[in-house]
C-alpha positions as CSV (number, residue, x, y, z in Angstrom):
1,M,-45.7,23.9,-42.5
2,N,-44.2,22.8,-39.1
3,S,-41.2,22.0,-41.3
4,L,-37.8,23.7,-40.1
5,K,-36.9,24.6,-43.6
6,F,-40.0,26.5,-44.1
7,K,-39.6,28.3,-40.8
8,F,-36.0,29.1,-41.6
9,I,-36.8,30.2,-45.0
10,G,-40.0,32.4,-43.7
11,L,-37.8,34.0,-41.2
12,T,-35.2,35.1,-43.5
13,T,-37.8,36.3,-46.2
14,I,-39.2,38.5,-43.4
15,I,-35.7,39.9,-42.3
16,V,-34.9,40.5,-46.2
17,I,-38.0,42.2,-46.7
18,F,-37.6,44.4,-43.7
19,A,-34.0,45.4,-44.3
20,V,-34.5,46.0,-48.1
21,S,-37.9,48.1,-47.3
22,L,-36.2,50.2,-44.6
23,T,-33.3,51.1,-46.9
24,V,-35.9,51.8,-49.8
25,W,-37.7,54.2,-47.2
26,Q,-34.6,55.8,-46.3
27,N,-33.3,56.4,-50.0
28,L,-36.7,57.7,-50.9
29,R,-36.7,60.4,-48.1
30,T,-33.2,61.5,-49.3
31,Q,-34.3,61.7,-52.8
32,D,-37.2,63.9,-51.6
33,A,-35.1,66.2,-49.6
34,M,-32.4,66.3,-52.3
35,L,-35.2,67.2,-54.9
36,S,-36.8,69.7,-52.7
37,K,-33.3,71.6,-52.1
38,V,-32.5,71.7,-55.7
39,A,-35.9,73.2,-56.6
40,A,-35.5,75.8,-53.8
41,Q,-32.0,76.7,-55.1
42,N,-33.2,76.9,-58.6
43,C,-36.2,79.3,-57.8
44,K,-33.7,81.6,-55.4
45,I,-31.0,81.7,-58.4
46,L,-33.7,82.4,-61.1
47,G,-35.1,85.1,-59.0
48,E,-31.7,86.6,-58.3
49,T,-30.9,86.5,-62.1
50,I,-34.3,88.1,-63.0
51,R,-33.8,90.8,-60.3
52,S,-30.4,91.6,-61.8
53,S,-31.8,92.0,-65.2
54,I,-34.5,94.4,-64.0
55,I,-32.1,96.5,-61.9
56,N,-29.8,96.8,-64.9
57,S,-32.6,97.8,-67.4
58,M,-33.6,100.3,-64.8
59,A,-30.3,101.7,-64.3
60,A,-30.0,102.2,-68.0
61,G,-33.3,104.0,-67.9
62,K,-35.2,101.3,-70.0
63,N,-38.1,100.7,-67.7
64,D,-40.3,99.4,-70.6
65,E,-38.1,96.6,-71.2
66,V,-39.2,95.2,-67.7
67,S,-42.5,94.2,-69.3
68,K,-40.6,92.6,-72.2
69,I,-38.5,90.6,-69.7
70,F,-41.6,89.2,-68.0
71,D,-43.3,88.3,-71.3
72,N,-40.0,86.3,-72.3
73,I,-39.8,84.5,-68.7
74,K,-43.5,83.8,-68.7
75,S,-43.2,81.8,-71.8
76,E,-41.1,79.2,-69.9
77,E,-43.2,76.1,-68.7
78,T,-41.8,76.1,-65.4
79,I,-42.6,79.8,-64.5
80,Q,-46.3,79.9,-63.2
81,N,-46.2,83.7,-62.7
82,I,-44.0,86.8,-62.1
83,R,-44.9,90.1,-60.8
84,I,-43.5,93.3,-58.9
85,F,-45.6,94.6,-55.9
86,D,-45.0,97.5,-53.5
87,E,-44.3,97.0,-49.7
88,S,-48.3,97.2,-49.0
89,G,-48.8,94.2,-51.3
90,K,-50.2,96.0,-54.4
91,I,-49.2,94.4,-57.8
92,L,-47.4,97.1,-59.8
93,I,-46.3,95.1,-62.9
94,S,-47.4,91.3,-63.7
95,A,-46.8,88.9,-66.4
96,V,-50.7,88.5,-66.1
97,P,-52.0,92.0,-66.9
98,S,-55.4,91.4,-65.4
99,E,-53.9,91.4,-62.0
100,I,-52.3,94.7,-62.0
101,G,-53.7,96.8,-59.1
102,D,-54.7,93.9,-57.3
103,L,-53.2,92.6,-54.0
104,V,-50.7,89.8,-53.9
105,P,-51.5,86.6,-51.7
106,A,-51.0,87.1,-48.1
107,S,-48.4,84.3,-48.0
108,D,-46.2,86.3,-50.4
109,L,-46.4,89.7,-48.6
110,F,-45.7,87.6,-45.2
111,A,-42.8,85.8,-46.6
112,F,-41.1,89.2,-47.8
113,R,-41.8,90.8,-44.3
114,S,-40.4,87.8,-42.6
115,N,-37.3,87.9,-44.8
116,R,-38.1,84.5,-46.3
117,F,-36.8,84.9,-50.1
118,S,-37.6,81.4,-51.3
119,F,-40.3,79.1,-49.7
120,Y,-42.6,76.5,-50.8
121,A,-46.4,76.5,-51.1
122,D,-49.1,74.2,-52.2
123,H,-51.2,75.9,-54.6
124,Q,-54.4,73.8,-55.5
125,N,-52.3,70.6,-55.3
126,N,-49.8,71.8,-57.6
127,G,-46.5,72.4,-55.8
128,L,-44.9,75.8,-56.2
129,Y,-41.7,77.3,-55.1
130,R,-42.1,81.1,-54.6
131,S,-39.3,83.7,-54.3
132,V,-39.8,87.2,-53.0
133,L,-36.7,89.6,-53.6
134,P,-36.5,93.3,-52.9
135,I,-35.6,95.7,-55.5
136,N,-33.6,98.2,-53.3
137,N,-33.2,102.2,-54.2
138,A,-29.7,102.9,-55.5
139,P,-27.9,106.2,-56.4
140,A,-28.7,105.4,-60.1
141,C,-32.4,105.5,-59.5
142,Y,-32.5,108.8,-57.5
143,S,-33.3,110.5,-60.7
144,C,-36.5,108.8,-61.2
145,H,-37.4,107.9,-57.3
146,N,-37.2,109.4,-54.0
147,A,-33.9,108.8,-52.2
148,A,-35.8,108.1,-49.0
149,Q,-37.7,105.2,-50.5
150,K,-35.6,102.1,-49.5
151,V,-37.6,99.6,-51.7
152,L,-38.6,100.4,-55.1
153,G,-40.6,97.1,-55.4
154,I,-40.6,93.4,-54.5
155,L,-40.0,90.8,-57.2
156,N,-42.2,87.7,-56.8
157,V,-41.5,84.6,-58.9
158,H,-43.7,81.4,-58.8
159,Y,-41.9,78.4,-59.9
160,S,-43.2,75.1,-60.8
161,V,-41.9,71.7,-59.6
162,D,-44.0,69.5,-61.9
163,D,-41.1,68.3,-63.7
164,I,-39.1,67.6,-60.6
165,K,-42.1,65.6,-59.2
166,I,-42.3,63.5,-62.4
167,L,-38.4,63.1,-62.0
168,Q,-39.3,62.0,-58.2
169,N,-41.9,59.7,-59.2
170,N,-39.8,57.9,-61.9
171,G,-36.9,57.5,-59.2
172,R,-39.4,56.2,-56.7
173,R,-40.5,53.6,-59.3
174,A,-37.0,52.4,-60.1
175,T,-36.1,52.2,-56.6
176,I,-38.9,50.0,-55.7
177,I,-38.7,47.7,-58.7
178,S,-35.0,47.2,-58.0
179,S,-35.6,46.6,-54.5
180,V,-38.5,43.9,-55.3
181,G,-36.0,42.1,-57.6
182,M,-33.2,42.1,-54.9
183,I,-35.7,40.6,-52.5
184,V,-36.6,38.1,-55.0
185,V,-33.0,37.0,-55.8
186,L,-31.9,36.8,-52.1
187,V,-34.9,34.6,-51.0
188,L,-34.3,32.2,-53.9
189,S,-30.5,31.9,-53.3
190,I,-31.3,31.1,-49.4
191,T,-34.1,28.7,-50.3
192,L,-31.9,26.9,-53.0
193,F,-28.9,26.8,-50.5
194,I,-31.2,25.2,-47.7
195,L,-32.8,22.9,-49.9
196,F,-29.4,21.4,-51.4
197,Y,-27.0,21.5,-48.5
198,V,-29.7,20.9,-45.4
199,D,-33.0,19.5,-46.5
200,Y,-31.5,17.1,-49.2
201,P,-29.1,15.2,-46.9
202,I,-31.7,14.9,-44.1
203,R,-34.2,13.6,-46.3
204,K,-31.6,10.9,-47.6
205,L,-30.9,9.9,-43.9
206,I,-34.7,9.6,-43.1
207,R,-35.1,7.2,-46.3
208,A,-32.2,5.1,-45.1
209,M,-33.6,5.0,-41.5
210,T,-36.8,3.9,-42.9
211,H,-35.4,1.1,-44.9
212,L,-33.6,0.2,-41.6
213,E,-36.7,0.3,-39.8
214,Q,-38.3,-2.3,-42.3
215,G,-35.4,-4.5,-41.9
216,D,-34.1,-3.8,-45.5
217,F,-30.4,-3.7,-44.5
218,E,-29.5,-3.6,-48.3
219,N,-31.1,-0.3,-48.9
220,A,-30.5,1.1,-45.5
221,T,-27.4,3.2,-46.7
222,A,-27.0,6.9,-47.4
223,E,-24.3,8.2,-49.5
224,I,-23.9,12.0,-49.0
225,D,-21.0,14.2,-50.2
226,N,-22.3,17.7,-50.7
227,S,-20.4,18.7,-47.5
228,K,-17.6,17.2,-45.2
229,E,-19.8,17.0,-42.2
230,M,-22.8,15.4,-43.9
231,S,-20.4,12.8,-45.6
232,L,-19.0,12.1,-42.0
233,L,-22.5,11.6,-40.6
234,S,-23.7,9.4,-43.5
235,S,-20.2,7.2,-43.2
236,K,-20.9,6.8,-39.3
237,F,-24.6,5.7,-40.1
238,N,-23.7,3.3,-42.6
239,Q,-21.1,1.7,-40.3
240,M,-23.7,1.4,-37.6
241,V,-26.1,-0.4,-39.9
242,K,-23.4,-2.7,-41.2
243,R,-22.6,-3.6,-37.3
244,L,-26.3,-4.0,-36.5
245,K,-26.9,-6.2,-39.6
246,N,-23.9,-8.3,-38.5
247,Q,-25.2,-8.6,-34.9
248,L,-28.5,-9.5,-36.2
249,D,-27.0,-12.4,-38.4
250,T,-25.2,-13.7,-35.5
251,V,-28.4,-13.8,-33.3
252,V,-30.3,-15.6,-36.1
253,N,-27.5,-17.9,-36.5
254,H,-27.4,-18.8,-33.0
255,E,-31.1,-19.3,-32.9
256,R,-31.0,-21.7,-35.8
257,E,-28.4,-23.7,-34.1
258,L,-30.6,-23.8,-30.9
259,A,-33.4,-25.1,-32.9
260,T,-31.3,-27.8,-34.6
261,S,-29.9,-28.8,-30.9
262,K,-33.3,-28.9,-29.6
263,E,-34.7,-31.3,-32.2
264,K,-31.9,-33.8,-31.4
265,L,-32.0,-33.6,-27.7
266,M,-33.5,-36.8,-26.4
267,Y,-33.3,-36.5,-22.9
268,H,-34.8,-33.8,-20.4
269,D,-31.5,-33.0,-19.0
270,E,-30.2,-32.1,-22.4
271,L,-33.6,-30.0,-23.2
272,H,-32.9,-28.3,-19.8
273,N,-29.4,-27.4,-20.7
274,M,-30.7,-26.2,-24.1
275,N,-33.1,-24.1,-22.3
276,N,-30.4,-22.5,-20.2
277,T,-28.3,-21.9,-23.3
278,L,-31.3,-20.3,-24.8
279,E,-31.8,-17.9,-21.9
280,E,-28.1,-17.0,-22.1
281,R,-28.8,-16.2,-25.8
282,L,-31.8,-14.2,-24.9
283,K,-29.7,-12.5,-22.3
284,E,-27.2,-11.7,-25.2
285,I,-29.9,-10.3,-27.4
286,E,-31.1,-7.9,-24.4
287,Y,-27.5,-7.0,-24.1
288,L,-27.2,-6.3,-27.9
289,N,-30.4,-4.1,-27.6
290,I,-28.9,-2.1,-24.6
291,T,-25.8,-1.8,-26.8
292,L,-27.9,-0.6,-29.7
293,E,-29.7,2.0,-27.6
294,E,-26.4,3.1,-26.5
295,R,-25.1,3.5,-29.8
296,I,-28.1,5.5,-30.9
297,E,-27.6,7.9,-27.8
298,E,-24.0,8.0,-29.1
299,I,-25.3,9.1,-32.7
300,E,-27.3,11.7,-31.1
301,E,-24.4,13.0,-29.2
302,A,-22.5,12.8,-32.4
303,N,-25.1,15.0,-34.0
304,F,-24.7,17.6,-31.6
305,K,-20.9,17.5,-31.9
306,I,-21.2,18.1,-35.5
307,A,-23.1,21.0,-35.2
308,D,-20.4,22.5,-32.5
309,L,-17.7,21.3,-35.0
310,A,-19.4,23.0,-37.8
311,S,-19.8,26.5,-36.0
312,E,-16.0,26.2,-35.0
313,L,-15.0,25.3,-38.6
314,E,-16.8,28.4,-39.8
315,D,-14.8,30.4,-37.3
316,K,-11.6,28.7,-38.1
317,N,-12.2,29.0,-42.0
318,T,-12.7,32.9,-41.4
319,F,-9.6,33.2,-39.4
320,L,-7.6,31.2,-42.1
321,E,-8.9,33.4,-44.9
322,N,-7.7,36.5,-43.1
323,A,-4.3,34.9,-42.7
324,V,-4.1,33.9,-46.3
325,A,-5.1,37.3,-47.4
326,R,-2.3,38.8,-45.1
327,L,0.2,36.2,-46.5
328,S,-0.6,36.9,-50.1
329,A,-0.4,40.6,-49.6
330,L,3.0,40.3,-48.0
331,H,3.8,38.0,-50.9
332,R,2.9,40.8,-53.3
333,I,4.9,43.5,-51.4
334,G,7.9,41.2,-51.5
335,L,7.5,40.8,-55.4
336,A,7.0,44.6,-55.7
337,V,10.0,45.7,-53.7
338,N,12.1,43.2,-55.5
339,S,11.0,44.4,-58.8
340,T,12.8,47.7,-58.6
341,M,16.1,49.2,-57.3
342,D,14.9,52.9,-57.9
343,L,14.5,54.1,-54.1
344,E,11.7,56.6,-54.9
345,E,9.6,53.9,-56.7
346,L,10.4,51.6,-53.9
347,F,9.2,53.9,-51.2
348,S,6.1,54.6,-53.1
349,L,5.5,50.8,-53.7
350,L,6.0,50.0,-49.9
351,I,3.6,52.9,-48.5
352,R,0.7,52.2,-51.0
353,N,0.8,48.3,-50.4
354,A,1.1,48.6,-46.6
355,C,-1.8,51.2,-46.4
356,T,-3.9,49.1,-48.5
357,I,-3.3,45.8,-46.5
358,L,-3.9,47.4,-43.1
359,E,-6.8,49.7,-44.3
360,G,-5.3,52.9,-43.3
361,R,-6.4,56.4,-44.1
362,F,-2.7,58.1,-43.5
363,A,0.4,56.4,-44.3
364,H,4.0,57.7,-44.5
365,I,7.6,56.7,-44.4
366,L,9.9,59.2,-42.7
367,I,13.7,58.8,-43.3
368,L,16.2,60.1,-40.7
369,S,18.6,63.0,-42.6
370,E,22.2,62.5,-42.2
371,D,22.7,65.1,-39.4
372,K,19.7,63.3,-37.4
373,K,17.8,66.6,-37.0
374,T,15.0,66.3,-39.4
375,L,13.0,63.5,-41.1
376,I,12.7,63.4,-44.8
377,P,9.3,62.3,-46.3
378,K,10.0,59.3,-48.8
379,G,6.4,58.3,-49.6
380,S,2.9,58.9,-48.3
381,V,-0.8,58.2,-48.7
382,G,-3.9,60.0,-47.9
383,F,-2.3,63.4,-47.4
384,P,-3.4,66.3,-49.5
385,D,-1.0,68.8,-51.1
386,H,-1.3,71.5,-48.5
387,L,0.0,69.6,-45.7
388,G,3.4,70.2,-47.1
389,L,4.9,66.6,-47.0
390,S,7.3,67.7,-49.5
391,K,9.6,69.5,-46.8
392,E,11.6,68.1,-44.0
393,I,10.1,67.6,-40.4
394,P,12.1,68.5,-37.4
395,F,13.2,65.5,-35.6
396,K,12.1,66.1,-31.8
397,A,11.0,64.6,-28.7
398,G,7.3,64.1,-28.2
399,G,6.6,62.7,-31.7
400,I,5.7,59.0,-32.5
401,V,8.4,58.5,-35.1
402,H,10.9,60.1,-32.6
403,W,9.9,57.5,-29.9
404,V,10.1,54.3,-32.5
405,V,13.4,55.6,-33.7
406,A,14.9,56.5,-30.4
407,H,13.7,53.0,-28.8
408,K,14.4,51.0,-31.8
409,K,11.1,49.2,-31.7
410,P,7.7,49.4,-32.8
411,I,4.6,51.0,-31.0
412,L,0.8,50.3,-31.0
413,I,-1.6,53.3,-29.9
414,K,-5.0,51.7,-30.0
415,N,-6.6,54.9,-29.0
416,I,-4.4,58.1,-28.8
417,E,-6.9,59.7,-26.5
418,E,-6.0,57.2,-23.9
419,T,-2.4,58.1,-23.7
420,Q,-0.8,61.3,-22.4
421,E,2.4,61.0,-24.1
422,F,1.6,61.8,-27.7
423,N,-0.7,64.7,-28.9
424,K,-4.0,63.8,-30.8
425,L,-2.9,66.3,-33.6
426,S,-0.1,65.3,-35.7
427,L,2.9,67.6,-36.9
428,L,1.9,66.6,-40.4
429,G,-1.6,68.6,-39.6
430,F,-4.1,65.6,-39.1
431,V,-6.1,64.4,-36.3
432,R,-4.9,61.0,-35.1
433,K,-7.2,58.4,-33.6
434,T,-5.1,55.0,-33.8
435,V,-1.6,54.6,-34.8
436,I,1.0,51.8,-35.6
437,S,4.6,52.6,-36.4
438,A,7.7,50.3,-37.0
439,P,11.4,51.2,-37.3
440,L,13.3,50.7,-40.6
441,V,16.5,49.2,-39.5
442,I,19.6,48.4,-41.7
443,N,22.7,47.0,-40.1
444,D,21.4,47.5,-36.4
445,E,20.9,51.2,-37.2
446,V,17.5,52.9,-37.3
447,I,17.3,54.8,-40.5
448,G,13.6,55.9,-40.3
449,A,10.0,54.5,-39.6
450,I,6.7,53.6,-41.3
451,S,3.7,54.7,-39.7
452,I,0.0,54.2,-40.6
453,S,-2.8,56.2,-39.0
454,N,-7.0,55.8,-38.7
455,R,-8.4,53.0,-40.2
456,H,-11.3,53.4,-42.8
457,N,-13.9,51.6,-40.7
458,D,-12.9,53.7,-37.8
459,S,-11.9,50.7,-35.9
460,C,-8.6,50.3,-33.7
461,F,-5.4,48.6,-34.9
462,N,-4.4,45.4,-33.1
463,E,-1.4,43.4,-32.1
464,S,-1.8,41.4,-35.3
465,D,-1.8,44.5,-37.3
466,L,1.5,45.6,-35.5
467,E,3.1,42.3,-36.3
468,L,2.2,42.7,-40.0
469,L,3.5,46.2,-40.2
470,V,6.7,44.9,-38.6
471,T,7.3,42.3,-41.2
472,I,6.5,44.8,-43.7
473,A,9.1,47.1,-42.4
474,T,11.5,44.2,-42.2
475,Q,11.0,43.5,-45.8
476,A,11.3,47.1,-46.6
477,S,14.6,47.7,-44.6
478,G,16.1,44.8,-46.6
479,A,15.0,46.1,-50.0
480,I,16.1,49.8,-48.9
481,K,19.5,48.2,-48.2
482,N,19.6,46.3,-51.4
483,A,18.5,49.5,-53.4
484,R,21.3,51.7,-51.7
485,L,23.9,48.9,-52.3
486,Y,22.7,48.8,-55.9
487,K,22.9,52.5,-56.1
488,Q,26.6,52.6,-54.7
489,Q,27.4,49.8,-57.2
490,Q,26.2,51.6,-60.0
491,A,28.2,54.8,-58.9
492,A,31.4,52.6,-58.5
493,Y,30.9,51.2,-62.1
494,L,30.3,54.7,-63.5
495,S,33.2,56.0,-61.7
496,T,35.3,53.4,-63.0
497,V,34.4,53.8,-66.4
498,Q,34.4,57.7,-66.2
499,A,38.1,57.4,-65.0
500,L,38.9,55.2,-68.1
501,V,37.3,58.0,-70.5
502,S,39.3,60.7,-68.6
503,A,42.4,58.8,-68.8
504,V,42.0,58.4,-72.6
505,E,41.1,62.3,-73.0
506,A,44.3,63.1,-70.7
507,S,46.6,61.2,-72.8
508,D,45.4,63.2,-76.0
509,A,45.7,67.2,-76.0
510,Y,43.2,67.2,-78.9
511,T,40.3,65.4,-77.1
512,R,40.9,66.7,-73.6
513,G,37.6,67.9,-72.2
514,H,35.8,66.6,-75.0
515,S,33.5,64.4,-73.2
516,E,32.7,67.0,-70.6
517,R,31.6,69.7,-73.1
518,V,29.5,67.3,-75.1
519,T,27.9,66.3,-71.9
520,R,27.2,69.8,-71.4
521,Y,25.9,70.7,-74.7
522,S,23.7,67.5,-74.8
523,L,21.9,68.2,-71.3
524,T,21.2,71.8,-72.5
525,L,19.8,70.7,-75.8
526,G,17.8,67.7,-74.3
527,Q,16.3,70.4,-71.6
528,K,15.4,72.8,-74.5
529,I,13.2,70.0,-76.3
530,G,11.7,69.0,-73.2
531,L,13.1,65.5,-72.4
532,P,11.8,63.9,-69.2
533,T,14.2,63.4,-66.3
534,E,14.8,59.6,-67.0
535,S,15.8,60.4,-70.6
536,L,18.0,63.3,-69.4
537,H,19.8,60.9,-66.8
538,R,20.4,58.2,-69.7
539,L,21.7,61.1,-72.3
540,E,24.1,62.6,-69.6
541,Q,25.6,59.1,-69.1
542,A,25.8,58.3,-72.6
543,A,27.6,61.7,-73.4
544,V,30.2,60.9,-70.7
545,L,30.9,57.5,-72.3
546,H,30.3,58.0,-76.0
547,D,33.9,57.6,-77.0
548,I,34.9,55.1,-74.6
549,G,35.1,52.6,-77.3
550,K,38.4,54.5,-78.7
551,I,40.1,52.7,-75.9
552,G,40.4,49.8,-78.4
553,I,41.6,51.9,-81.3
554,D,45.6,52.3,-81.9
555,A,46.6,55.7,-80.5
556,A,48.8,56.1,-83.5
557,L,45.6,56.0,-85.7
558,L,43.8,58.4,-83.5
559,H,46.6,60.9,-83.9
560,K,47.3,60.4,-87.4
561,K,47.7,63.6,-89.4
562,D,47.9,62.3,-92.9
563,T,44.9,61.6,-94.9
564,L,43.0,58.6,-93.6
565,T,42.9,55.5,-95.7
566,D,39.8,53.4,-96.2
567,D,41.2,51.1,-93.8
568,D,41.7,53.8,-91.4
569,I,38.1,54.9,-91.5
570,Y,36.8,51.4,-91.1
571,I,38.8,50.9,-88.1
572,L,37.8,54.2,-86.5
573,R,34.1,53.5,-87.3
574,Q,34.4,50.6,-84.9
575,H,34.6,52.5,-81.7
576,P,30.7,52.7,-81.1
577,S,30.6,48.8,-81.4
578,I,33.9,48.6,-79.3
579,G,32.2,50.8,-76.5
580,V,29.2,48.5,-76.4
581,K,31.5,45.3,-75.8
582,I,33.5,47.3,-73.0
583,L,30.3,48.3,-71.2
584,E,28.2,44.9,-72.0
585,P,29.1,43.4,-68.5
586,I,27.4,46.4,-66.7
587,D,23.8,45.5,-66.9
588,F,22.2,48.6,-65.7
589,L,23.9,50.4,-68.8
590,T,21.8,48.5,-71.2
591,D,19.9,51.6,-72.4
592,I,23.0,53.5,-72.3
593,R,25.0,51.2,-74.6
594,K,22.2,51.6,-77.4
595,I,22.5,55.4,-77.3
596,I,26.4,55.1,-77.7
597,E,26.1,52.5,-80.4
598,Q,23.6,54.7,-82.3
599,H,25.3,58.3,-81.8
600,H,27.1,58.1,-85.3
601,E,24.0,56.9,-87.1
602,Q,22.4,59.5,-89.5
603,Y,19.0,60.9,-90.2
604,D,19.0,59.6,-93.7
605,G,20.2,56.2,-93.0
606,N,23.9,56.6,-94.2
607,G,25.5,56.4,-90.8
608,Y,27.2,53.6,-89.0
609,P,27.3,50.8,-87.6
610,N,23.9,49.8,-88.5
611,R,22.5,52.3,-91.0
612,L,19.5,53.3,-89.0
613,E,17.4,56.0,-90.1
614,G,14.8,58.7,-88.9
615,E,12.8,57.6,-86.0
616,E,14.7,54.5,-85.8
617,I,17.5,56.3,-83.9
618,L,16.8,56.9,-80.4
619,I,16.1,60.6,-79.6
620,E,19.0,60.8,-77.1
621,A,21.4,59.5,-79.7
622,R,20.0,62.2,-82.3
623,I,20.6,64.8,-79.6
624,L,24.2,63.5,-79.1
625,A,25.1,63.4,-82.7
626,V,24.5,67.2,-83.1
627,A,26.6,68.0,-79.9
628,D,29.3,65.7,-80.6
629,T,29.9,67.1,-84.0
630,Y,29.6,70.8,-82.9
631,D,32.3,70.0,-80.5
632,A,34.6,68.1,-83.1
633,M,34.2,70.8,-85.5
634,T,35.2,73.7,-83.2
635,S,38.0,71.9,-81.6
636,D,41.6,71.3,-82.9
637,R,42.0,67.7,-84.3
638,P,45.3,66.1,-85.5
639,Y,43.6,66.2,-89.2
640,H,42.1,69.7,-89.1
641,D,42.1,73.0,-87.1
642,A,39.2,74.4,-85.3
643,L,36.3,75.9,-87.2
644,S,34.7,79.1,-85.9
645,H,31.3,78.9,-84.1
646,E,29.4,80.8,-87.2
647,I,30.8,78.3,-89.8
648,T,30.3,75.2,-87.8
649,I,26.4,76.3,-87.2
650,E,26.2,76.7,-91.2
651,E,27.6,73.3,-91.6
652,I,25.2,71.6,-89.0
653,E,22.4,73.6,-90.5
654,A,23.1,72.5,-94.2
655,N,23.1,68.9,-92.9
656,A,19.8,69.0,-91.2
657,G,17.4,66.3,-92.7
658,R,20.3,64.3,-94.2
659,Q,22.8,63.7,-91.2
660,F,20.9,65.3,-88.3
661,D,17.2,65.4,-87.1
662,P,16.1,68.8,-88.4
663,Q,13.9,69.5,-85.3
664,I,16.9,69.0,-82.9
665,V,19.1,71.2,-85.4
666,E,16.4,73.9,-85.2
667,A,16.3,73.7,-81.4
668,F,20.2,73.8,-81.0
669,I,20.6,76.7,-83.4
670,E,17.6,78.6,-81.3
671,M,19.5,77.7,-78.2
672,C,22.9,79.2,-79.5
673,Q,21.1,82.3,-80.8
674,Q,19.4,82.8,-77.4
675,D,22.7,82.4,-75.4
676,E,21.4,79.4,-73.5
677,I,24.4,77.5,-73.6
678,S,28.0,78.3,-72.4
679,F,30.7,77.3,-74.9
């Protein structure tokens, strides 16, 4: 039992048992307190409920119902007894008729006089919670009772906690069983680790040393590969054995040569020289023995160094794991910010990832307004709604973000109580303890800052955390710049295309303003049926550009007043496909192109160009079809005069279910009837 492994396993077992036992003891205490509090609260609530029922019955003049209430409540298993006694302790009404006229226990009377309306009492080893609640005299009772009498009686309820004790015992049993299982698993895991990674390599080395001691060099080697350190130790040991064997073989060969020479010597001088040579060889052997002892000492020193290296390696592994984790987090942030060009989504991704990596409680991104007088919140984590992060914040001296923007550099505040420059209470309404903040810079101009406050483990931020936040801020600045450029590029593309649409409409008096009116009708109808914001945005762009394909149609055909031939109709029906080809180079208009391509499809499948039907047609395209048809019918065209609003509505309603989605037609007609749209 003097083995190191048994000592280590025993000590670890004692520590595990002590820690788990302490946790179990604390858990059981917490359970007892919680269950006691629940029982007391139940008893108090039950007493209040019964008192309210009695008061209501008495106020209604139904005093005889009090006994019925007592009988009904006494049938409950958890109610041991219920009675009403006066201020002297005499029992007036009771669920046990035999005790009427007796005195209540002194503890109940003393509890009433001490204003203790709910208390615990151990009654013959059966835990009871008791409540004493006065039934006060009220104006409604003056007809039956003297107005000078303040208390008509005291309601006394005995509430049994046997069920709660059973629940408590079951909880204790489950806690103890799970704790014992946890101890067994931990002890077995530690024991297996020691046996495999410590004891097993040492035993292999001992066996190899035993063979070496017996002169069995062939078996005096140890191959250990369960850890890098043990592998290095076994390798050095094998090299030592090999060198020792070579040295001993050399000595033996020398001795054999000396013996052969000695037999051949015929003269005393030669024998004397041989003796001298033998003495030299012996000295060499002594030197080899000394060298061997030194090597053994070197091995012992190497063992100590291996232990030190193992400790250093563990620290470096921990540091490396933390570094890898942060680099992985930065990589994830890079992938996240590069996955979207929507600024609002970008801000949300940035602040959530930064807060998670740095384990902060509060985090926010504040962007400087164009007039540089306010800060605009663009993303936050940890703030409840009542803090008002949806409003702009004054940009004034004294704030941490103001300092970061003004100095164009990050700041680390390990403990805000140690600085006099900044307030402990933030303008955002929370108490700061430790803060890191970094500026967001685009083209050498600070546009705002990202800040994280208070860690979840209540530790302070450090220089490493600040460096990581600066890196995140640099990534964020680049992503924000790219998103803004992308948004500007989108606006430029749309402006160009809209200019083309306006040019086409300006050249035709019949279609001038058509796209603008269709856009207004479509948006109002989309809002009417509850389209989400993103769909409304797509619908608006598609409505503006829906007839851009007519740029590729001969103007003479567009203005033709004679009856259109089949070829003319075929050519005109190409304008949705032509519009798709015109907009094809603009990547961000992919969804818009689909709406434009489908806005002449019909609900029954007889539309063009792809003869889609029903739900196969995008909801935005179905809305656009109704709005486009209404404006076309109520406007003058080369081939027909404008129809009245009423006739147009009748025609659209007649084609519901065939040309148009009936639900959208119904919403459009309702919208027109309620004057929700301006024509």
